[in-house]
C-alpha positions as CSV (number, residue, x, y, z in Angstrom):
1,M,0.3,-0.1,0.1
2,D,3.0,2.1,0.6
3,N,3.7,2.1,-3.0
4,L,0.7,3.7,-4.1
5,N,0.1,7.0,-5.4
6,E,-2.4,9.4,-3.4
7,R,-4.7,8.9,-6.1
8,E,-5.0,5.1,-6.0
9,K,-5.3,5.4,-2.4
10,K,-7.9,7.7,-2.9
11,Q,-9.4,5.3,-5.3
12,L,-8.7,2.4,-3.0
13,E,-10.9,4.2,0.0
14,Y,-13.7,5.0,-2.3
15,L,-13.6,1.2,-3.4
16,L,-13.5,0.5,0.5
17,A,-16.4,2.9,1.3
18,D,-18.2,1.0,-1.8
19,F,-17.7,-2.4,-0.5
20,T,-19.0,-1.4,2.7
21,A,-22.0,0.4,1.5
22,V,-22.7,-3.0,-1.0
23,K,-22.5,-5.1,2.0
24,S,-24.9,-2.9,4.0
25,E,-27.4,-3.2,1.4
26,I,-26.9,-6.7,1.2
27,A,-27.8,-6.6,4.5
28,R,-30.9,-4.6,4.8
29,R,-32.7,-6.7,1.8
30,S,-31.8,-10.0,3.6
31,T,-33.5,-8.2,6.5
32,L,-36.2,-7.2,4.1
33,Q,-36.6,-10.9,3.0
34,W,-36.9,-12.4,7.0
35,F,-39.8,-9.5,7.4
36,I,-41.7,-10.6,4.1
37,L,-41.3,-14.6,5.3
38,G,-42.6,-13.6,8.9
39,G,-45.5,-11.9,7.6
40,Y,-46.5,-14.2,5.0
41,F,-46.6,-17.4,7.8
42,S,-48.2,-14.8,10.2
43,A,-50.9,-14.1,7.5
44,L,-51.1,-18.2,6.5
45,A,-51.6,-18.7,10.3
46,F,-54.3,-16.3,10.4
47,A,-56.2,-17.2,7.1
48,F,-55.9,-20.8,8.3
49,Q,-58.0,-20.1,11.0
50,R,-60.6,-18.4,8.8
51,V,-60.5,-21.1,6.1
52,I,-62.0,-23.2,9.1
53,T,-65.2,-21.6,9.4
54,P,-67.6,-21.3,7.0
55,N,-68.8,-18.0,6.6
56,S,-65.7,-16.2,4.8
57,A,-63.7,-19.0,3.7
58,G,-63.3,-18.0,0.3
59,L,-62.1,-14.4,0.7
60,W,-59.8,-15.6,3.2
61,L,-58.5,-18.5,0.9
62,T,-58.3,-16.1,-2.2
63,A,-56.4,-13.6,0.3
64,T,-53.9,-16.6,1.1
65,W,-53.2,-16.8,-2.9
66,V,-52.7,-12.9,-3.6
67,V,-50.5,-13.0,-0.2
68,A,-48.6,-15.6,-1.5
69,A,-48.1,-14.4,-4.9
70,L,-47.2,-11.1,-3.7
71,A,-45.1,-12.1,-1.0
72,Y,-42.8,-14.4,-3.1
73,Q,-42.8,-12.1,-5.8
74,F,-40.9,-9.5,-3.1
75,Y,-38.8,-11.9,-1.9
76,A,-38.1,-13.2,-5.1
77,R,-37.1,-9.7,-6.1
78,E,-34.7,-9.2,-3.1
79,Y,-33.2,-12.5,-3.6
80,L,-32.1,-11.4,-7.5
81,E,-31.3,-7.9,-6.0
82,I,-29.2,-9.2,-3.2
83,M,-27.3,-11.7,-5.6
84,R,-26.8,-8.9,-8.5
85,L,-24.8,-6.8,-5.8
86,S,-23.1,-9.6,-4.5
87,R,-22.0,-10.9,-8.0
88,D,-21.8,-8.1,-10.0
89,V,-21.1,-5.0,-7.8
90,I,-18.6,-6.7,-5.5
91,R,-17.0,-9.7,-7.2
92,V,-16.6,-8.0,-10.5
93,Q,-16.5,-4.3,-10.4
94,I,-14.9,-3.4,-6.7
95,A,-12.8,-6.5,-6.1
96,M,-11.3,-6.3,-9.9
97,R,-10.5,-2.6,-9.4
98,A,-8.8,-3.0,-5.9
99,G,-7.2,-6.4,-7.0
100,H,-5.7,-4.1,-9.9
101,L,-4.6,-1.4,-7.7
102,L,-3.0,-3.9,-5.3
103,N,-1.7,-6.0,-7.8
104,L,-3.7,-9.0,-6.5
105,E,-6.2,-11.3,-8.0
106,R,-9.4,-10.7,-6.8
107,E,-9.8,-14.0,-5.2
108,D,-7.1,-13.2,-2.7
109,L,-8.4,-9.8,-1.9
110,L,-12.3,-10.9,-1.1
111,P,-12.4,-15.0,-0.8
112,S,-15.6,-14.8,0.6
113,E,-17.2,-12.7,-2.2
114,T,-15.3,-14.0,-5.3
115,S,-15.0,-17.8,-4.3
116,E,-16.6,-19.9,-7.3
117,E,-19.8,-22.1,-6.5
118,D,-19.3,-25.6,-5.1
119,A,-21.2,-28.9,-4.2
120,E,-22.4,-27.1,-0.7
121,A,-23.6,-24.1,-2.9
122,T,-25.7,-26.3,-5.3
123,R,-27.2,-27.8,-2.3
124,R,-28.0,-24.8,-0.4
125,Y,-29.7,-23.9,-3.8
126,R,-31.6,-27.2,-4.1
127,Y,-32.9,-26.5,-0.8
128,A,-34.0,-23.0,-1.1
129,R,-35.8,-23.7,-3.9
130,S,-38.1,-26.6,-2.2
131,F,-38.6,-24.4,0.5
132,N,-40.2,-21.9,-1.8
133,W,-42.1,-24.4,-3.5
134,V,-43.6,-25.5,-0.4
135,A,-44.1,-22.2,1.6
136,F,-45.8,-20.5,-1.0
137,F,-47.5,-23.1,-3.3
138,L,-47.9,-26.6,-1.3
139,I,-49.3,-24.7,1.7
140,P,-52.1,-22.1,-0.2
141,L,-52.9,-25.4,-2.0
142,L,-53.6,-27.3,1.1
143,L,-55.4,-25.0,2.4
144,T,-57.4,-24.9,-0.8
145,L,-58.0,-28.5,-1.0
146,L,-59.1,-28.3,2.7
147,L,-61.7,-25.8,2.2
148,L,-62.9,-27.7,-1.0
149,L,-63.2,-31.2,1.5
150,C,-64.9,-29.1,4.1
151,Y,-67.2,-26.8,2.8
152,W,-68.2,-27.5,-1.5
153,H,-70.0,-30.1,-1.5
154,G,-73.7,-30.4,-3.1
155,A,-75.5,-27.1,-2.8
156,E,-72.0,-25.2,-1.8
157,I,-70.7,-26.1,-5.6
158,Q,-73.9,-25.2,-7.3
159,R,-73.2,-21.6,-4.9
160,L,-69.8,-21.7,-6.4
161,L,-71.2,-21.6,-10.3
162,D,-73.9,-18.8,-9.5
163,F,-72.1,-15.9,-11.1
164,R,-74.2,-13.3,-8.9
165,R,-72.4,-14.3,-5.9
166,L,-68.6,-13.0,-5.1
167,L,-67.3,-16.5,-5.5
168,P,-67.0,-16.9,-8.6
169,W,-65.0,-13.8,-8.8
170,E,-62.9,-15.1,-5.7
171,A,-62.0,-18.1,-7.5
172,V,-61.0,-16.3,-10.6
173,V,-58.5,-14.4,-8.2
174,S,-57.7,-17.4,-6.4
175,I,-56.5,-19.3,-9.5
176,T,-55.0,-15.9,-10.9
177,G,-52.6,-15.9,-7.7
178,A,-51.8,-19.9,-8.3
179,L,-50.5,-19.2,-11.8
180,R,-48.5,-16.4,-10.9
181,I,-46.9,-18.3,-8.5
182,L,-46.3,-21.2,-10.6
183,V,-44.9,-18.8,-13.5
184,L,-42.7,-17.2,-10.9
185,L,-41.4,-20.6,-9.2
186,V,-40.8,-22.3,-12.6
187,R,-39.0,-18.9,-14.4
188,H,-37.3,-17.4,-11.4
189,P,-36.2,-19.7,-8.9
190,V,-34.8,-18.5,-5.5
């Protein structure tokens, strides 16, 4: 570091400040993901209590699918931004420039941010993907099946097909939410 001129030292200071800011932003977004998961699971627990009571079960089921779709979209967006910040900004831009200034390989400069994917990372990715499928699709699907098994038989099916009531529109919104989650889980697995 002693052989750097003032301009290079200043540039290194800015890179370090940028690194610190990006790491802080990654931590903030990760915390947001935890809050979203906590809120989502709270909403699921509340909806489960309401789905098992027949008065407004359909409306709560619709809310479950909408909340699941919105929660997963936000959760996945934050994940993708965290990956962009860690890969593109830290791994490529900051580590490469700082490594050039210090005459070091970026892997030697920031090993925690520049190490390549390994088998352990692949396993973590699979666990995360299966968690997302269970949390955001399977649980709302099980609530849907529970509602169908408990309440919709005979006269209830006729009520479902009566478009003057709110129930068909609840079904349309629920199906739209379910399809949105499927699209996100297939096209943008996290």
